[in-house]
KEBA-379643 format. One record per residue: x, y, z of N, C-alpha, C in turn. Coordinates in steps of 0.02 Angstrom, whole numbers, plus 50000, padded with zeros to 5 digits. Each point is the difference from the previous one (the first is absolute). Layout:
XYZXYZXYZ/...
REM end
This chain:
500434994050000499575006050000500445006250000/499865004749955500375006249998499525005750015/500275005050035499595005950017500125005449948/499485003949988500085005949956500495004850034/500365003749959500505004550027499695005450043/499405002249983499685005350040499314997850020/499855000550064499344998150023499475005149980/500215006349993499545005349982500305004049943/499994997449938500325003449945499665006749984/500395004849980499735006549982499694999549931/499385002549991499694999649936500345004649949/499984997949936500275004349949499565006349996/500305005649978499635006349998499404999549954/500094997349940499464999049953500114993449964/499504998049961500094993849961500525000949945/500165006349983500525001249950500674997450023/500094999450067500634997550027500074992449992/499454996849982500014992749990500044998549926/500384994849983500084998249930499394995949977/499535003549969499394996849976499905001649926/499674995549965499875001149928499515005749991/499995002849941499545005649985499274997750006/499864993849980499314997450004499765000150072/500404997450045499804999650070500005007050032/500485004149981500025006850028499375003949980/499774999049939499405003349977499394997650040/499974993550012499454997250039499995002950072/500595000650029500065002850068499745007250002/500175003849948499775006949996499245000249995/499714995649958499274999649993499664998550067/500334995950041499714998050064500085005450054/500375005349983500085005550048500554998950050/500444995049989500554998850046500585004649982/500345002850050500585004249986500624997850039/499884997750062500564998050044499914992950023/500504995749991499944993150024499984999750075/499624995250026499984998950072500644996350021/500164999950065500614996550022500034992849977/499454996450001500024992949980500144999549925/499725004549960500124999949928500735001349984/500295004950035500715001749988500464994450024/499804996550054500434995050031500054993649959/499454998049967500004993349970500094999949925/499965005749967500045000149927500644996749974/500575002150027500644997349975500094992650014/499914997650063500094992850011499524995649960/499395002449989499534996049960500244999649928/500225005649973500245000049930500634995749992/500394999450054500604995949997499854992550008/499364998450010499814993050005500034997350071/500105004450050500044997750070499314998050026/500004994950043499404998450038500015004250063/499435002950018499995004450058499404998650045/500085001750063499464999750049499945007150028/499445003249989499925007050017499475000950055/500195003450053499525001850052499775007249988/499365000749982499735006749988499254999750010/499735005550026499295000450014499595000149936/499374997750005499525001049946499925007549990/499955002249937499905007149987500645004049993/500574996549993500645003549992500254999849928/499584997949953500204999749930500324993549980/499804994550034500324993649986499854997449930/499385001249976499834997449934500465002849946/500105006650001500465002949952500724997950014/500164998650064500684997950017500214993849962/499554995049997500184994149961499755000549928/499475004049989499735000649933500455003749952/500335005350024500445004049956500564995849970/500424996650041500544996249969499764994049959/499444996950021499744994249962499795002249931/499605005349996499755002349935500545003449959/500445003850034500515003849964500554995749970/500224994950037500594996449975499974992450005/499554997250039500014992750008499544996349952/499435003049982499544996949953500265000949929/500064994449964500225000349930499405001449956/500015006049968499415002449963499784995249945/500474997049966499824995749944499834992850020/499934998750063499874993250025499294999750029/499504997849960499305000050022499824994050043/500364999350054499854994650048500145002350070/499744996350048500035002050070500725000250025/500215005950024500695000950024500045002150074/499465003050026500005002250069499344998150034/500064997050059499414998150039500015003850066/499465003650014499945004050061499414997350041/500144997850060499484997450044499815005350052/499345000850010499745004750050499464996450040/499835002550060499544996250042499265000549983/499785005349967499285000949989499845002049928/499364998949983499765001949933500075007449988/499835004050052500035007349992500725002249985/500474997150035500705001949988500244997649932/499764994349977500194997549933499785005049947/499395002550005499755004949952500385006650006/500155002150061500355006250012500704999849971/500374994650014500694999449975500014999449924/499554995849973499984999249927499855006749966/499555003950029499825006449971500595004849999/500405000150053500585004450002500544997749951/500104993549995500504997549953499805001449927/499354999749986499775001649933500165007349982/499935004550049500165007049988500765000849989/500404996450039500735000549992500234997349933/499654994949975500224996649939499625001849937/499595005350003499565001349943500375002049936/500585003350007500375002049940500494994649976/500064994750039500434994449979499604994149975/499335000550005499584994749977500024993850043/500195000750063500044994350045499314997250014/499924993449992499354996850010499964997350071/499485002050036499924998250071499324996950011/499984994650038499374996750016499934999450076/499395001150025499854999050071499584993750007/500224995450042499634993850010499854999250075/499364998850015499784999550070499344996350002/499854997250057499384996350009499395004549997/499424996949985499385003849997499895003549934/500454999049951499935003149934500024994549947/499815001849939499964995149945500674996649985/500014993550006500594996149983500135000449924/499474999949960500085000249927500345006449977/499805005650029500315006349980500745000150018/500164997450060500704999750021500414995449956/499714994349980500354995349956500155003449933/499515003949975500105003549937500565005250005/500025003650055500535005050010500684996850004/500044994250034500644996550006500224997449932/499524997349963500174997349933500165005549951/499775006150015500115005649954500685003350007/500444997150039500695002550004500145004450060/499654998850056500145003950060500734999050021/500355005650011500714999750019500105000550076/499515003350033500005000550073499324997850026/500014995650050499374998050032500025002450073/499465003350020499905001950070499424995850026/500114996050052499464995650021500014998250073/499454997150022499954997450068500234992750000/500274997650057500304993450001499544994349976/499394999850024499554994549983499864999549925/499845005749969499844999949929500624998849957/500575002850020500624998849962500184992650001/499954996950059500154992950005499524995949958/499375002049998499504996749959500205000249927/500205005949975500215000649930500624995849985/500485000050046500614996149990499854992649995/499564997650043499834992850001499584998049940/499585004649975499594998649941500415000349935/500585003250005500415000949940499815006149959/499565004350028499805006149964500495005850013/500474998950045500545004850012500664996349994/500405001849950500644996649989500555003450039/500334996350047500515003250042500705000049971/500114996649944500684998649976500415006349986/499675005649982500375006149983500015005150056/499744998350059499995004750056500705000950027/500255006249998500675001650024499995004550062/499415003150013499935004550058499394997950040/500104999050064499454998050045499965005050057/499415003250006499915005250051499484997850052/500175000550063499514999250054499875006850029/499395002649991499825006550028499574998850062/500145003650054499654998950064500124992850023/500624997950001500174993050016499764998050069/500085004450050499784998250068499254999250004/499645004149961499274999549999499794993249972/500334997849946499824993649969500124994250048/500555000350037500144994650047499505000150058/499835006150024499535000450056499304997949979/499855000449935499354998049975499974992549985/500554996550012500004992749992500174997649930/500375004149962500174998149931500684996549994/500304998150055500684997049997500014993849955/499504995750006499984993949960499975001649925/499565004849982499945001949929500645003349975/500315004350041500625003449979500544994949984/500094995350045500524995049989499854995749939/499364998449990499814995949942500145003849935/499845006549999500135004149941500755000549986/500395001450052500725000849991500324993649973/499764994350022500274993649976499884999049925/499495003249972499844999349929500365005049956/500355004850031500355005149961500704997749980/500285003049948500694998349981500485001250058/500514995950007500485000850055500415006349994/500175001849938500405006149989499525005849991/499895003750052499545005649997500225005250052/499775006149990500135005450047499405000750046/500115000650065499455000750048500005006850033/499425003150004499935006550032499444999450051/500195000150064499514999350054499915006750036/499385002350004499855006350034499544998550058/500155002850059499634998450060500035005850049/499455001150037500005005350050500424998150061/500064993650013500424997650054500424994149975/500604999350026500424994349981500024995350059/499474996150006499954995150054500414993949983/500134995550049500404994049986499724995749942/499334999749993499734995949945500165003049931/500055006649997500205003249937500734998449984/500435000450051500704998349990500094992849978/499624995550031500054992949981499804999049927/499455003349980499774999449931500525002749952/500305005750017500515003149957500634995649996/500234997750057500614995950000499914993349966/499394997650000499864993649968499975000649924/499725005649976499855000549929500415005249961/500385004350035500395005249966500744998750008/500385001749949500734999150002500325006550023/500334999850059500375005650027499595006649996/499415000250032499595006049995500305006050037/499885005849973500215006250033499405002850038/500115002050063499465002550041500025007750000/499435003149985499955007350000499475001850052/500205003750052499555001750055499815007349997/499355001249988499745006850001499485000250057/499495004149993499515000750055499524994050001/499834997650059499534994550008499355002650027/499484995849999499365001950030500095001450075/500484996550032500115001350071500255007150010/500475002149957500255006950005499435004849987/499594998549950499435004449985499535000550058/499874994350033499545000050057500265004350057/500665000250008500305004050054499965007549986/499895001849937500025007049980499325003450002/499474996350015499335003050001499755000550072/499445003350010499705000950067499544994150015/500064997250060499604994350020499575001750061/499364998449996499535001250055499574993950012/499824998950062499524994650016499445002850043/499414997549988499425001550042499814993450034/500064999750065499834993950037499265000050016/499664994649979499284999350010499864997050068/499615003550040499844997550067499244999850009/499784995950048499305000050019499534997249948/500244995649957499564996849951499745004649946/500345005549987499785004849949500014996749931/499485001249960499964997349932500575002649957/500364995549968500605001849963499845004649941/499464998649964499845004149942499795007050021/499625000550054499805006650025500615004050022/500474996550032500625003250021500395002649940/500034995949947500365002049939499685006249969/499335000250000499655005749972500185006550037/500054999650066500205005850039500715002249984/500444995049994500705001549986500085003449931/499644997349950500035002949933499745007150001/499475001250039499705006650003500515005150025/500394998250051500495004750029500655000149961/500264994249980500654999749965499945002849929/499424999049969499855002749933500534998149948/500144993549990500514998049951499795001749928/500485002149961499865001749930499884993749959/500424994950009499914993749965500334994550042/499664994350004500254994850045499834993049975/500444995350016499844993049995499824997850071/499414997050008499774997650065500054992450000/500424997350044500134992850000499554996350049/499734994449977499634995350042500344993249995/499904995850051500324993450001499604994749964/499365001349984499594995049966499655003049939/499844995749952499655002349939499315002850017/499634996550042499325002250017500005007050030/500485001450042500005006550034500155005749951/500394998649947500135005449951499355002349969/499564995349983499365001849969499555003650050/499964997350061499565003050050500235007150018/500675000950007500255006550020499925005149943/500124997849938499925004649943499275002349995/499544995450009499295001949998499825004750057/500294998850059499895004450058500245007149985/500595000649970500285006649984499585003449946/499754996249952499575002949948499375002950031/499704996350047499395002450033500135006450039/500625000850022500185006150036500175005849952/499944998849936500115005249950500715000549973/500434995050016500695000249975500064996349934/500465002349958500144996849936500464994050015/499714994150004500384994050020499824994149957/500464995449993499874993749966500474994750029/499874993649983500384994650030500374996049947/500524996650023500414995949955500224993850038/499794994249976500244993750029500004994649946/500204994150018500074994649952499354997649969/499425001850029499364997949973499755004349942/500325005849990499775004749949500204997649931/499545000349952500154998049932500525004749969/500384997449951500555003849972499795006849973/499445000249964499785006449972499865005150055/499684997650054499865004550056500635002250036/500494995350006500645001750032500345005649961/500004999449934500335005049959499635006750004/499334999850005499615006250008500185003550065/500024996250055500165002950065500715002850001/500474996349972500695002350000500095006249956/499655000249945500045005949956499755006250037/499444999450036499745005650039500505002250053/500324995150031500485001550053500615003749973/500294997549945500605003249972499855007049974/499395001149975499825006549973499805004950054/500014997850063499835004450055499265001250007/499594995749970499275000850003499684996150058/500414996250036499754996050055500385002050063/499645002350051500345002450060500224994350045/499584994950008500164994450044499974993449962/500564996649995500034993349972500054995150059/499494995950010499994995250056500234993349972/500544997250027500314994249969500304995250051/500114993849977500394995250038500735000749981/500454997050039500715000149983500134997249931/499714994249985500144996649936499765004249942/499405002950005499725003949945500425006349986/500305002850052500375006349993500724999149981/500254993850000500714998949985500185002249929/500565003349996500235002249935499695006449975/499525002750038499675006249979500445005950016/500115004349951500395006150011499555006049988/499815003450053499585005949995500405005950025/500265004149954500495005150019499725005550044/499355001449994499725005750037499734998150068/500094993950022499714997650063500265004050060/499545002850040500215003950059499974996050064/499544995050004499904996350062499944992549986/500244996150048499834992950004499644999250067/499414996849997499604999150060499914992550012/500204997750058499904993050018499354999550041/499454998749965499364999150035500054993750043/500354995049975500204994150039500755000250006/500274999450060500725000150008500294993649968/500555000649961500284994149966500234994750050/499994993749976500154994450044500744999050013/500445003249960500724999450012500345006549983/500595001350029500355006449989500185001349927/500174994649963500195000849930499435003049959/499394997650013499425002749965499905007450014/500125001950063499945007250018500505004149959/500614997649995500525003749963499825000649926/499754994549971499815000249929499415004649989/499514999750044499415004349993500195007350003/500365001850054500135007150011500555002849954/500404995549971500515002349952499705002549935/499334999649993499685002349938499885007549999/500095003350056499905007250002500665003550015/500025006549991500615003950013500544998749949/499814998949937500514998549948500195006349962/500564999349967500265005449956500035006750036/500234999850063500105006150038499375002950031/499434996749990499385002550029499944997850073/499595003850038499864997950068499474994449999/500004995950051499524994650003499794998750072/499404997250008499744998750066499704993050003/500164996350053499704993450012499585000550063/499374997849995499545000050056499754992950012/500024997850062499784993250015499495000050057/499494995749992499534998750054500234993750035/500065000250066500264994350037499504998250055/499734993949995499564997550052500394996250052/499664997850054500344996450055500404993949976/499744996449951500334993949976500605001549955/500075006249978500535001849954500595003650033/499955001150065500535003650035500664996149996/499964993450002500614995849995500355001049933/499615000649946500295001149933500345006849997/499695005050032500305006750003500674999850037/500024996350055500614999450040500554996549960/499814994849961500484996449958500295004649946/499585004349973500245004949950500545004450029/499895002450062500495004350033500664996350010/499964993750021500614996150012500384998549935/499624998449948500314997549938500305005749959/499625005449989500225005349955500125006750033/499945000250066500115006250038499545005649976/499424998149974499495004949982499545000950060/499945006050024499605001450060499465005149983/499424997649977499465004749983499785004250060/499845006249986499775004550052499264998550015/499844999050063499314998250018499575006350006/499424999749967499535005750002499334997650028/499645004650030499334998550026499495000849944/499484995950002499485000649950499685006950004/499815002849943499725006849999499385000650045/499985005550036499415001450042499485003749959/499425001050030499475003849966500255007049984/500405002950044500285006749988500475000149941/500414994749994500464999649943499624999849934/499464996049999499604999349939499665006649983/499765003650051499685006549987500515005049972/500614999950027500535004449975500154998549927/500014993649982500134997949931499455002549953/499374999450023499435002349959500055007549989/500185003750052500065007349993500565001949952/500564996250004500575001349955499804998749928/499624994649988499774998349933499545005449973/499575002750044499535005249980500375006449979/500515001850040500405005849984500354999049932/500294994049989500354998649938499525000249940/499384997950012499505000149946499895007149975/499945004850047499895006949981500635003249971/500594997850022500635002549972500064997949927/499824993649986500064997349933499465002549953/499445002350028499425001949959500155006149956/
REM end
């Protein structure tokens, strides 16, 4: 194992400082990018040199372009209409998101990209693969299905990317990942991106990558430490949803993901918030693909104030404008808390994490303090006076804005 020379590389001033083709440079300009992020500046050269790397970087730090730029710019052979790069992601939403960004990066080079994931037409995906897809972005289950059916030919794959590697392992995809890797050519370049470099990530890298270089940038844990944390302790059998309504009234979050521990509660809580007049919707594994995409589109466009979701449904989601993460149910383990709250306060913005903690969840809060040294500030539930003050402030603001 080799370490990157700099744990926190300085970003290049502009993309002009990076050696990129005119086609890719033009695409970057179209996308409105001017300055590479630290992860983009750090990994471009080793990827182009054919190095296998393991990168620790938070979601939302420009990881897609970090591996997409060198792959499209110099690793994909334009005249070779067959699969050359395979990118695995944990969720359908992320597969569509990554494929969409790669299409924008490769539009002037004619790079063919296909997204394959469960819950969508197998026939359409087979046609795209047969039509000369050079890059495939997919979820583990559907990719393995294509490989086993023979509808995806692995023989020409030279680049293998694991995006959100820790998320995939925590979601139980280890068996599928290993099965996919065993079907790939032995001589290949591996690019693993993860918010945390846990021992299972290192084992996976050491088993399947040749002399990988480790690049350490910001992790979700670092991100969680940089935002404000608050807890409201529920006492006296107070109804959790009613308590949340009071907290929202006083805290007045601009946009938030509200986490629940069960699928059923996401639906019940979203409906509760709607009845209270809030713009809210839910996201969990029971939602049909078309509805999932509708909800996510509203969220990304800033048209949905509260997205109520489970951990699994929210994995891989990058919402840049998110101001709050609210744990309506306190997470069952410290790692989940870090992943949840690491979704806010990105790209230099401030962020706030708010948690409701009942008597049975105090132990989980204590474990969080021991494990990650995160000590949320305890606040009292809003009183009737606090709520009246909030109403008066809203009324004043209404007349100011009128």
